[in-house]
FIROSE-244181 format. One line per field, with one value per residue: residue number from 1; residue in three letters; x, y, z of N, C-alpha, C, CB in turn. Coordinates in Angstrom, 3 decimals. Glycine has a CB too. Layout:
% FIROSE-244181
k <- (NUM	...) $
r <- (ALA	...) $
nxx <- (X	...) $
nyy <- (Y	...) $
nzz <- (Z	...) $
caxx <- (X	...) $
cayy <- (Y	...) $
cazz <- (Z	...) $
cxx <- (X	...) $
cyy <- (Y	...) $
czz <- (Z	...) $
cbxx <- (X	...) $
cbyy <- (Y	...) $
cbzz <- (Z	...) $
//
This chain:
% FIROSE-244181
k <- (1	2	3	4	5	6	7	8	9	10	11	12	13	14	15	16	17	18	19	20	21	22	23	24	25	26	27	28	29	30	31	32	33	34	35	36	37	38	39	40	41	42	43	44	45	46	47	48	49	50	51	52	53	54	55	56	57	58	59	60	61	62	63	64	65	66	67	68	69	70	71	72	73	74	75	76	77	78	79	80	81	82	83	84	85	86	87	88	89	90	91	92	93	94	95	96	97	98	99	100	101	102	103	104	105	106	107	108	109	110	111	112	113	114	115	116	117	118	119	120	121	122	123	124	125	126	127	128	129	130	131	132	133	134	135	136) $
r <- (UNK	UNK	UNK	UNK	UNK	UNK	UNK	UNK	UNK	UNK	UNK	UNK	UNK	UNK	UNK	UNK	UNK	UNK	UNK	UNK	UNK	UNK	UNK	UNK	UNK	UNK	UNK	UNK	UNK	UNK	UNK	UNK	UNK	UNK	UNK	UNK	UNK	UNK	UNK	UNK	UNK	UNK	UNK	UNK	UNK	UNK	UNK	UNK	UNK	UNK	UNK	UNK	UNK	UNK	UNK	UNK	UNK	UNK	UNK	UNK	UNK	UNK	UNK	UNK	UNK	UNK	UNK	UNK	UNK	UNK	UNK	UNK	UNK	UNK	UNK	UNK	UNK	UNK	UNK	UNK	UNK	UNK	UNK	UNK	UNK	UNK	UNK	UNK	UNK	UNK	UNK	UNK	UNK	UNK	UNK	UNK	UNK	UNK	UNK	UNK	UNK	UNK	UNK	UNK	UNK	UNK	UNK	UNK	UNK	UNK	UNK	UNK	UNK	UNK	UNK	UNK	UNK	UNK	UNK	UNK	UNK	UNK	UNK	UNK	UNK	UNK	UNK	UNK	UNK	UNK	UNK	UNK	UNK	UNK	UNK	UNK) $
nxx <- (14.013	11.357	9.829	10.976	10.171	7.377	7.228	8.063	5.914	3.770	4.364	4.389	1.716	0.564	1.370	-0.021	-2.518	-2.551	-4.046	-3.991	-5.314	-7.408	-7.165	-8.835	-7.487	-7.543	-6.316	-4.659	-3.297	-1.648	0.496	2.867	4.032	3.965	4.992	4.300	5.577	5.759	7.172	7.233	6.075	3.727	1.573	0.403	-2.643	-5.015	-8.619	-10.818	-13.576	-16.532	-15.900	-14.227	-11.439	-10.681	-9.423	-9.124	-8.193	-7.521	-6.579	-5.946	-3.858	-0.522	1.152	0.756	1.822	2.234	3.079	3.595	4.845	5.087	3.718	3.473	2.703	2.194	0.895	-0.654	-0.515	0.221	-2.185	-5.242	-5.290	-7.085	-7.595	-8.425	-6.836	-5.776	-4.627	-2.837	-2.367	-0.846	-0.334	-1.383	-0.370	0.967	3.873	5.217	6.803	6.558	6.616	6.861	6.634	7.316	8.356	6.305	3.948	1.473	0.752	-1.285	-2.407	-4.926	-6.562	-9.248	-8.714	-6.451	-4.385	-1.952	-0.004	1.985	3.830	6.250	9.052	11.442	14.386	14.549	11.913	10.729	9.197	9.057	6.610	4.039	1.048	-1.850	-3.794	-6.001	-7.671	-7.144) $
nyy <- (40.350	40.377	38.958	36.466	36.005	35.844	33.584	31.678	31.752	31.184	28.533	27.394	27.756	26.054	23.503	23.308	23.263	20.704	18.436	15.749	12.634	9.836	6.392	3.508	0.172	-3.175	-6.255	-9.372	-12.663	-15.853	-16.700	-17.961	-15.883	-12.263	-9.006	-5.483	-2.621	0.882	3.193	5.922	9.204	8.681	6.968	4.261	4.113	4.145	3.020	5.402	7.382	5.594	3.485	0.163	-1.932	-5.036	-8.262	-11.596	-14.841	-17.960	-20.186	-18.783	-16.069	-15.795	-13.563	-10.079	-7.180	-3.555	-0.535	3.034	2.899	0.260	-3.029	-6.181	-9.612	-12.858	-16.004	-18.852	-21.246	-22.009	-20.298	-18.796	-15.224	-12.373	-8.873	-5.500	-2.284	1.115	4.072	7.007	9.687	12.279	12.006	10.420	8.015	5.279	4.122	0.842	-1.813	-5.135	-8.243	-11.719	-15.038	-17.506	-18.583	-19.901	-18.787	-16.258	-12.614	-10.036	-6.526	-4.101	-1.072	1.116	1.741	0.439	-2.768	-4.649	-7.521	-9.814	-12.450	-13.471	-15.471	-14.976	-15.301	-13.670	-13.046	-10.331	-7.546	-4.388	-2.120	-0.012	1.550	2.924	5.129	6.979	8.492	11.600) $
nzz <- (-6.691	-5.668	-7.543	-7.061	-4.388	-4.790	-6.539	-4.796	-2.801	-4.373	-5.054	-2.502	-1.709	-3.607	-2.661	-0.279	-1.396	-2.488	-1.111	1.229	0.737	1.611	0.611	-0.168	-0.185	-1.613	-0.499	-1.257	-0.694	-1.014	0.230	2.863	4.237	3.925	2.922	2.816	1.584	1.533	-0.660	-1.130	-0.116	1.125	3.594	5.614	7.068	9.931	9.595	8.352	9.974	10.248	8.565	8.332	9.008	7.824	8.281	6.962	7.196	5.978	7.569	9.872	11.388	12.233	12.925	12.814	11.709	11.765	10.474	9.760	7.176	6.574	6.237	7.707	7.320	8.761	8.152	9.624	8.133	4.587	3.018	1.939	2.335	3.091	3.027	3.745	3.391	4.231	2.848	3.241	1.113	-1.103	-3.715	-6.801	-7.610	-6.041	-4.740	-4.144	-2.423	-2.872	-1.213	-0.823	0.487	-0.936	-4.174	-5.387	-4.730	-4.721	-4.470	-4.386	-4.781	-4.936	-6.117	-6.767	-9.212	-10.355	-10.373	-9.133	-9.305	-7.834	-8.933	-9.280	-9.720	-8.617	-6.493	-4.202	-4.001	-4.126	-5.427	-7.049	-7.333	-8.781	-7.937	-9.337	-7.690	-8.033	-10.744	-12.355) $
caxx <- (13.775	9.826	9.528	11.552	9.294	6.148	7.431	8.158	4.640	2.945	4.860	3.903	0.375	0.273	1.600	-1.029	-3.790	-2.549	-4.487	-3.844	-6.507	-7.265	-7.481	-8.944	-6.877	-7.703	-5.089	-4.850	-2.170	-1.769	1.856	2.724	4.445	4.052	5.103	3.887	6.578	5.641	8.527	7.170	5.729	2.281	1.674	-0.748	-3.415	-6.269	-9.718	-11.542	-14.805	-17.638	-15.398	-13.488	-10.483	-10.944	-8.499	-9.511	-7.119	-8.139	-6.079	-5.556	-2.624	0.477	1.215	0.368	2.527	1.821	3.716	3.045	5.518	5.262	2.753	4.041	1.818	2.581	-0.105	-0.253	-0.212	-0.030	-3.611	-5.795	-5.537	-7.777	-7.615	-8.468	-5.882	-5.954	-3.392	-2.882	-1.233	-1.107	-0.210	-2.340	0.384	1.580	5.051	5.266	7.545	5.709	7.433	6.143	7.255	7.976	8.211	5.239	2.838	1.278	0.263	-1.840	-3.060	-5.594	-7.169	-10.297	-8.110	-5.421	-4.088	-0.613	0.052	3.383	3.999	7.516	9.778	12.740	14.846	14.258	10.397	10.273	8.918	8.778	5.321	3.284	-0.312	-2.575	-4.817	-7.199	-7.376	-7.632) $
cayy <- (39.742	40.327	37.808	35.121	35.717	35.534	32.289	30.784	31.840	30.386	27.166	26.956	27.560	24.865	22.491	23.320	22.798	19.230	17.860	14.497	11.889	8.400	5.536	2.102	-0.744	-4.480	-7.106	-10.802	-13.508	-17.170	-16.901	-17.957	-14.572	-11.155	-7.628	-4.442	-1.309	2.251	3.815	7.386	9.875	8.210	6.229	3.377	4.739	3.379	3.256	6.580	7.066	4.864	2.414	-0.530	-2.715	-6.345	-9.290	-12.875	-15.787	-19.228	-20.894	-17.831	-15.539	-15.986	-12.279	-9.076	-5.962	-2.632	0.733	3.851	2.607	-1.199	-4.002	-7.593	-10.525	-14.229	-16.817	-20.138	-22.074	-21.277	-20.434	-17.396	-14.131	-11.150	-7.720	-4.190	-1.280	2.479	4.746	8.579	10.273	13.362	11.658	9.596	6.804	4.700	3.217	-0.081	-2.994	-6.353	-9.382	-12.818	-16.086	-18.446	-18.300	-20.483	-18.094	-14.832	-11.438	-8.964	-5.407	-3.239	0.149	1.304	2.132	-0.565	-3.891	-5.152	-8.921	-10.300	-13.934	-13.623	-16.589	-14.451	-15.680	-12.841	-13.010	-9.131	-6.854	-2.956	-1.900	1.224	1.373	4.008	5.285	7.668	9.178	13.029) $
cazz <- (-5.574	-5.551	-8.423	-6.361	-3.211	-5.420	-7.043	-3.451	-2.319	-5.232	-4.798	-1.160	-1.717	-4.421	-1.954	0.564	-2.124	-2.791	0.049	1.427	0.559	2.213	-0.331	0.354	-1.073	-1.323	-0.543	-1.046	-0.869	-0.655	0.680	4.342	4.804	3.009	3.318	1.764	2.012	0.728	-1.119	-1.293	1.055	1.613	4.760	6.002	8.307	10.394	8.822	8.677	10.600	9.563	7.883	9.064	8.406	8.058	7.693	7.053	6.946	5.787	8.701	10.983	11.449	13.302	13.302	11.853	12.283	10.922	10.808	8.696	5.931	6.247	6.763	7.506	8.040	8.496	8.505	10.195	6.969	3.179	2.661	1.484	3.329	2.356	3.918	3.077	3.770	4.127	2.572	2.983	0.097	-1.811	-4.957	-7.360	-7.757	-4.786	-4.838	-3.165	-2.719	-2.277	-0.865	-0.600	1.198	-1.666	-5.491	-6.003	-4.030	-5.140	-3.725	-5.081	-4.193	-5.941	-5.753	-7.662	-10.534	-10.892	-9.775	-9.113	-8.815	-7.610	-8.921	-9.710	-9.424	-8.115	-5.327	-3.026	-3.948	-3.881	-6.536	-6.944	-8.120	-8.827	-8.139	-9.553	-6.725	-8.455	-11.895	-12.303) $
cxx <- (12.403	9.442	9.846	10.510	8.012	6.164	7.295	6.773	3.606	3.147	4.427	2.427	-0.130	0.457	0.546	-2.284	-3.762	-2.754	-4.241	-5.209	-6.293	-7.859	-7.674	-8.244	-7.365	-6.463	-5.362	-3.453	-2.442	-0.483	1.688	3.360	4.326	4.406	4.835	4.841	6.113	6.828	8.428	6.692	4.358	2.579	0.348	-1.427	-4.452	-7.514	-10.325	-12.865	-15.856	-17.028	-14.404	-12.545	-10.765	-9.828	-9.162	-8.389	-7.633	-7.870	-5.501	-4.231	-1.757	0.804	0.899	0.899	2.348	2.481	3.325	3.748	5.463	4.207	3.433	3.023	2.376	1.389	0.376	0.114	-0.222	-1.317	-4.070	-5.831	-5.995	-7.653	-7.844	-7.472	-6.491	-4.703	-3.647	-1.873	-1.752	-1.011	-1.191	-1.616	1.106	2.743	5.111	6.388	6.933	6.645	6.511	7.032	7.957	7.546	6.971	4.013	2.573	0.693	-0.064	-2.466	-3.792	-6.254	-8.502	-9.937	-7.282	-5.268	-2.633	-0.492	1.596	3.332	5.314	8.222	11.243	13.153	14.461	12.693	9.881	9.998	8.560	7.579	4.902	1.963	-0.966	-3.830	-6.137	-6.868	-7.861	-8.779) $
cyy <- (39.515	39.106	36.466	34.863	35.272	34.126	31.328	30.602	31.092	28.848	26.580	26.833	26.368	23.645	22.325	22.885	21.215	18.462	16.347	13.746	10.473	7.510	4.364	1.167	-2.082	-5.306	-8.499	-11.505	-14.959	-17.653	-17.063	-16.644	-13.530	-9.841	-6.608	-3.126	-0.172	2.899	5.386	7.993	9.488	7.361	5.332	4.136	3.853	3.720	4.513	6.342	6.582	3.809	1.433	-1.440	-4.207	-7.251	-10.755	-13.804	-17.184	-20.105	-20.105	-17.359	-15.764	-14.546	-11.355	-7.881	-4.756	-1.414	1.650	3.609	1.191	-2.027	-5.409	-8.589	-11.991	-14.999	-18.162	-21.179	-21.388	-21.387	-18.844	-16.532	-12.978	-10.090	-6.411	-3.243	0.012	3.201	6.241	9.032	11.582	13.188	10.748	8.150	6.370	3.843	2.231	-1.249	-4.146	-7.478	-10.472	-14.075	-17.091	-18.082	-18.782	-19.974	-16.873	-13.845	-10.502	-7.797	-4.744	-2.166	0.036	1.339	1.010	-1.743	-4.161	-6.552	-9.315	-11.891	-14.171	-14.857	-16.336	-15.235	-14.980	-12.539	-11.455	-8.323	-5.400	-2.736	-0.530	1.114	2.626	4.015	6.007	8.417	10.525	13.237) $
czz <- (-5.180	-6.321	-7.767	-5.315	-3.812	-5.976	-5.805	-2.821	-3.145	-5.213	-3.532	-1.030	-2.489	-3.564	-0.903	-0.067	-2.424	-1.468	0.121	1.363	1.223	1.144	0.312	-0.572	-0.621	-1.529	-0.404	-1.389	-0.493	0.032	2.303	5.135	3.640	3.657	2.300	2.271	1.038	0.622	-1.162	-0.004	1.597	2.789	4.962	7.110	8.720	9.496	9.249	9.341	9.821	8.627	8.808	8.327	8.666	7.411	7.995	6.570	7.026	7.184	9.839	10.630	12.435	13.844	12.312	12.531	11.225	11.467	9.729	7.382	5.555	6.945	6.577	8.164	7.786	8.916	9.145	9.128	5.565	2.927	2.289	2.442	2.498	3.463	3.216	3.995	3.476	3.903	2.523	2.158	-0.660	-3.214	-5.324	-7.776	-6.496	-5.192	-3.907	-3.438	-2.049	-2.290	-0.417	-0.087	0.336	-3.243	-6.007	-5.518	-4.815	-4.197	-4.727	-4.377	-5.126	-5.259	-6.749	-9.084	-11.200	-9.833	-9.945	-8.416	-8.899	-7.640	-9.545	-9.213	-8.970	-6.723	-4.202	-3.057	-3.773	-5.368	-6.369	-7.819	-7.916	-9.043	-8.253	-8.581	-7.217	-9.694	-11.746	-13.372) $
cbxx <- (14.373	9.058	10.312	13.156	9.083	5.857	8.836	9.146	4.308	3.145	6.297	4.362	-0.196	1.181	2.852	-1.132	-3.937	-1.164	-5.870	-3.156	-6.865	-8.069	-6.592	-10.428	-5.333	-8.761	-4.139	-6.087	-1.049	-2.109	2.867	3.429	5.978	2.790	6.363	2.023	8.426	4.713	8.946	6.236	5.797	1.381	1.926	-0.292	-4.083	-6.617	-10.640	-11.738	-15.255	-18.573	-14.682	-14.265	-9.145	-12.315	-6.933	-10.746	-5.983	-7.504	-5.116	-5.549	-2.704	1.824	2.365	-1.204	4.178	0.339	5.265	3.127	6.894	6.683	1.300	5.572	0.264	3.900	-0.907	-1.370	-1.178	0.722	-4.532	-7.100	-4.233	-9.480	-6.350	-10.102	-4.555	-6.598	-2.775	-2.765	-0.825	-0.349	0.975	-3.003	1.350	0.537	6.235	3.875	8.957	4.322	8.472	5.421	6.285	7.566	9.254	5.278	3.165	0.459	1.255	-2.728	-2.200	-6.587	-6.109	-10.951	-7.198	-3.932	-4.910	0.271	-0.932	3.988	2.843	8.206	9.738	12.600	16.040	15.161	9.858	11.318	7.946	10.011	4.161	3.728	-0.891	-2.923	-4.234	-7.745	-7.910	-6.392) $
cbyy <- (40.358	41.672	37.929	35.272	36.982	36.523	32.179	31.495	33.198	30.855	27.136	27.890	28.693	24.792	22.582	24.549	23.623	18.773	18.166	14.344	11.791	8.184	5.459	1.656	-0.631	-4.966	-6.745	-11.368	-12.983	-17.974	-15.598	-19.279	-14.632	-11.015	-7.400	-4.098	-1.630	3.242	3.258	7.797	11.291	7.325	7.207	1.875	6.137	3.753	2.163	7.349	8.090	5.866	3.001	-1.152	-2.307	-6.653	-9.146	-13.049	-15.593	-19.946	-21.772	-18.482	-14.439	-16.762	-12.016	-9.008	-6.298	-2.574	0.633	5.302	3.020	-1.710	-3.898	-7.759	-10.354	-14.681	-17.023	-20.678	-23.169	-21.821	-21.157	-17.385	-13.750	-11.421	-7.646	-3.592	-1.438	2.963	4.244	9.401	9.090	14.325	11.216	10.378	6.968	3.839	3.878	-0.621	-2.858	-6.754	-9.041	-13.093	-16.741	-19.967	-18.785	-21.829	-17.745	-14.804	-10.848	-9.466	-4.524	-3.981	1.538	2.448	3.364	0.184	-4.920	-4.138	-9.947	-9.735	-14.719	-12.498	-17.421	-12.797	-15.710	-11.456	-13.969	-8.453	-7.507	-2.045	-2.862	2.044	0.608	4.050	6.019	8.602	8.541	14.067) $
cbzz <- (-4.699	-6.148	-9.727	-5.626	-2.229	-6.488	-7.783	-2.297	-2.207	-6.564	-4.823	-0.125	-2.177	-5.679	-1.477	1.120	-3.558	-3.501	0.197	2.635	-0.977	3.706	-1.332	0.519	-1.086	-2.067	0.489	-1.982	-0.085	-1.844	0.207	4.865	5.414	2.299	3.813	1.787	1.763	1.320	-2.634	-2.468	0.812	0.458	5.938	6.481	8.010	11.948	8.875	7.493	11.225	8.741	6.661	9.888	8.883	7.550	8.381	6.318	7.918	4.408	8.259	12.432	11.380	12.743	13.780	11.522	12.558	10.795	10.951	9.058	5.992	6.663	5.987	8.206	7.532	9.245	7.348	11.066	6.951	1.951	4.016	0.955	4.217	1.857	4.665	2.986	3.069	5.258	1.266	4.218	-1.112	-1.420	-5.200	-8.607	-8.839	-3.941	-4.751	-3.031	-2.330	-3.152	0.220	-1.844	2.004	-1.131	-6.205	-5.883	-2.526	-6.261	-2.716	-5.870	-3.579	-6.795	-5.996	-7.341	-10.341	-11.152	-10.250	-8.421	-9.739	-6.155	-9.689	-9.375	-10.563	-7.863	-5.376	-3.045	-2.650	-2.917	-7.166	-7.376	-7.702	-9.736	-7.131	-10.991	-5.601	-7.370	-13.054	-12.592) $
//
C-alpha cells in the first residue's frame, strides 16, 4: 500500500513540474475563410505582458472569432492574411485541425521549430497536423 501511495505522489509531483508554457505561433493564409482547432489539452490565450497580437489582412476581415480551442476568421476577399497567435501548453507538440475555404488556397502555421502547410485539394479542405512547439 505504501508503494502505491508513493507512486501516486511521484506521478502527481511530475504533473505539477510539467508547467504550462506560452508559445508564439505565426499564421498565414490566402483563403477567404480559415479555422484552426486544437485537438489536445492546449488552449489559445491572449498575448503575455509586453507582447501583442497582430492581424493584417490585405482587403480587411469580415469576422474574427476566437475561443480557447478554436480560431475562425473570414476575410472580405481571397487575399493574404497574417497574424500571430499564442498557445498555452504543457506539451511540446500541438495537435491541430487546419481548415480552409477552397482547395486552391493555402494555410500555414509555424512555430520556432516547425511549420505545417495545408494545401490539400480535398473536398472538405481540412487537415490534421502536429506542430512541434519547442525541442527539449
